[in-house]
C-alpha positions as CSV (number, residue, x, y, z in Angstrom):
1,M,-5.5,14.8,9.1
2,A,-4.4,14.9,12.8
3,D,-5.8,12.2,15.0
4,N,-6.1,12.6,18.8
5,T,-3.1,12.6,21.0
6,F,-1.7,9.3,22.3
7,P,-0.4,9.3,25.9
8,V,2.2,6.6,26.4
9,E,2.1,5.1,29.9
10,A,4.3,2.4,31.4
11,G,1.3,0.2,32.2
12,H,0.1,0.5,28.6
13,I,3.6,-0.6,27.4
14,L,3.6,-3.6,29.9
15,M,0.1,-4.8,28.8
16,F,0.9,-4.4,25.1
17,A,4.2,-6.4,25.5
18,R,2.2,-9.1,27.4
19,S,-0.5,-9.2,24.8
20,V,2.1,-9.9,22.0
21,G,3.9,-12.4,24.2
22,D,7.2,-10.5,24.5
23,P,8.8,-11.0,27.9
24,N,11.7,-8.7,27.3
25,P,12.4,-6.9,30.6
26,V,13.1,-3.6,28.8
27,Y,9.3,-3.2,28.4
28,A,8.5,-3.7,32.1
29,D,11.3,-3.6,34.5
30,A,12.7,-0.1,35.0
31,E,15.8,-1.4,36.9
32,Q,16.7,-3.9,34.3
33,A,15.9,-1.5,31.4
34,A,18.2,1.1,33.0
35,K,21.2,-1.3,32.6
36,T,20.6,-1.6,28.8
37,E,21.8,0.5,25.9
38,V,18.3,2.2,25.8
39,G,18.7,3.3,29.4
40,G,15.0,2.8,30.5
41,I,11.7,1.4,29.6
42,I,10.7,1.6,26.0
43,A,7.7,0.4,23.9
44,P,7.8,-2.7,21.7
45,P,8.2,-2.2,17.9
46,T,4.5,-2.3,16.9
47,F,3.2,-0.4,20.0
48,V,2.2,2.8,18.1
49,Q,-0.6,0.8,16.4
50,A,-2.4,1.0,19.8
51,S,-2.8,4.7,19.1
52,A,-5.9,3.8,16.9
53,Q,-7.9,3.3,20.2
54,F,-7.4,7.0,21.0
55,N,-8.9,8.0,17.6
56,P,-12.7,8.2,18.1
57,D,-13.2,7.7,14.3
58,Y,-11.1,4.5,14.0
59,F,-13.4,2.1,12.2
60,L,-12.6,-0.9,14.3
61,R,-12.9,0.9,17.7
62,P,-16.1,-0.1,19.6
63,K,-18.4,2.8,20.3
64,I,-20.6,2.6,23.3
65,G,-24.3,2.3,22.3
66,Q,-23.6,1.6,18.7
67,P,-23.4,-1.8,16.9
68,W,-19.8,-2.8,16.3
69,F,-18.4,-4.0,13.0
70,G,-15.5,-5.6,14.8
71,S,-12.6,-7.3,13.1
72,G,-14.3,-10.5,11.8
73,R,-16.4,-11.0,8.7
74,E,-19.6,-9.1,9.6
75,P,-19.9,-10.4,13.2
76,T,-22.7,-8.1,14.0
77,G,-24.4,-8.2,10.7
78,L,-23.2,-4.7,9.8
79,V,-21.8,-4.0,6.3
80,A,-18.1,-3.2,6.2
81,P,-17.1,0.5,5.9
82,A,-16.3,1.6,2.4
83,A,-12.6,1.7,1.3
84,G,-11.0,4.9,2.5
85,A,-13.3,5.2,5.6
86,A,-11.8,7.0,8.6
87,G,-9.3,4.9,10.3
88,G,-6.1,4.7,12.4
89,S,-2.8,4.2,10.7
90,G,-4.2,1.4,8.4
91,A,-4.2,1.7,4.6
92,S,-7.5,2.2,2.8
93,G,-7.6,-1.3,1.5
94,R,-10.7,-2.3,3.3
95,G,-13.8,-4.1,1.9
96,G,-16.5,-2.4,0.0
97,G,-14.6,-1.3,-3.0
98,R,-15.7,-1.3,-6.6
99,S,-16.2,-4.5,-8.7
100,G,-17.1,-6.6,-5.6
101,G,-13.6,-6.1,-4.2
102,V,-12.3,-7.4,-0.9
103,G,-9.8,-5.3,1.0
104,L,-6.8,-6.8,2.8
105,H,-4.0,-5.5,4.9
106,A,-0.8,-6.3,2.9
107,E,2.2,-4.8,4.7
108,Q,3.2,-2.7,7.7
109,H,6.5,-1.0,8.2
110,Y,7.7,1.0,11.2
111,E,10.7,3.4,11.2
112,Y,11.7,4.5,14.7
113,H,13.6,7.8,14.8
114,R,14.0,7.3,18.6
115,P,12.5,4.9,21.2
116,V,8.9,5.5,22.4
117,R,9.0,5.9,26.2
118,P,6.6,6.3,29.1
119,G,5.6,9.9,29.4
120,D,5.6,10.6,25.7
121,V,2.5,12.2,24.3
122,L,2.4,11.4,20.6
123,T,0.3,13.0,17.9
124,P,-0.3,10.8,14.9
125,T,-0.9,12.5,11.5
126,T,-2.0,10.2,8.6
127,A,-1.7,11.0,4.9
128,P,-2.2,9.0,1.8
129,G,1.0,7.5,0.3
130,K,1.6,5.9,-3.0
131,T,-0.9,3.9,-5.0
132,W,-0.3,1.2,-7.7
133,E,-1.9,-1.7,-9.5
134,R,-0.8,-5.2,-10.4
135,T,-2.5,-8.1,-12.1
136,G,-2.7,-11.2,-10.0
137,R,-4.1,-14.7,-10.5
138,S,-7.5,-13.5,-9.2
139,G,-7.6,-10.3,-11.2
140,L,-6.6,-6.7,-10.6
141,L,-4.9,-5.9,-7.3
142,Q,-5.1,-2.2,-6.3
143,F,-2.5,-1.2,-3.7
144,S,-2.7,1.9,-1.5
145,E,-0.3,3.1,1.1
146,S,-0.9,5.4,4.1
147,V,1.8,7.1,6.0
148,T,1.4,8.0,9.7
149,E,3.9,10.2,11.4
150,Y,4.0,10.1,15.2
151,R,5.4,13.3,16.7
152,G,6.2,14.2,20.3
153,A,4.9,17.2,22.2
154,D,7.9,19.2,20.9
155,G,7.1,18.3,17.3
156,E,10.0,15.8,17.0
157,L,9.3,13.0,14.6
158,V,9.4,9.8,16.7
159,V,8.0,7.1,14.4
160,T,6.9,6.8,10.8
161,A,4.5,4.0,10.1
162,R,3.7,2.9,6.5
163,S,0.7,0.6,5.9
164,V,-0.2,-1.0,2.6
165,G,-3.7,-2.2,1.8
166,V,-4.7,-4.2,-1.3
167,L,-8.1,-4.3,-2.9
168,T,-8.7,-7.4,-4.9
169,T,-11.2,-7.2,-7.7
170,R,-12.7,-9.9,-9.8
171,P,-11.4,-10.5,-13.3
172,A,-13.3,-8.9,-16.2
173,P,-16.0,-11.1,-17.7
174,A,-13.9,-11.9,-20.8
175,D,-11.0,-13.0,-18.5
176,E,-13.3,-15.2,-16.5
177,A,-14.5,-16.9,-19.7
178,K,-10.9,-17.5,-20.8
179,G,-10.0,-19.0,-17.5
180,A,-13.0,-21.3,-17.5
181,G,-12.0,-22.9,-20.8
182,Q,-8.4,-23.8,-19.6
């Protein structure tokens, strides 16, 4: 599914770099950045995650006039969206899954095919990736990956982001009984 376009602006890059505490002049000072191997201002490594705020359906984006779920544990009293609800580039490992599961963000990977620069207009497209299961100390762990490709206006692949979510489920009743007797 294609999300909305993501216009990259120098001020946006500067504010993002400040918000993550990265003072590297290549993110803010055009004169200094021009003297480096990248030849101009570029965005910090995790910058494309900010594209979620350009997606009106991103589940953590506040919506004017609507109660906001937010990023904390039910800060507004709203119930978390179900796993797989519309999102940005995050995996579908959010809360609300079967067996009383709790969703967690497990991993994030970025592959840059070229630097992101001011003036770029990126279009993210997110698709499901691999899924797998493992048994952990707390029960079954269900992993799901989502892959977001960020393409420039010319269709060039600029960044590939892979996000892995994990849904933790409670052990089966027989497993709980075994664990209680140990």
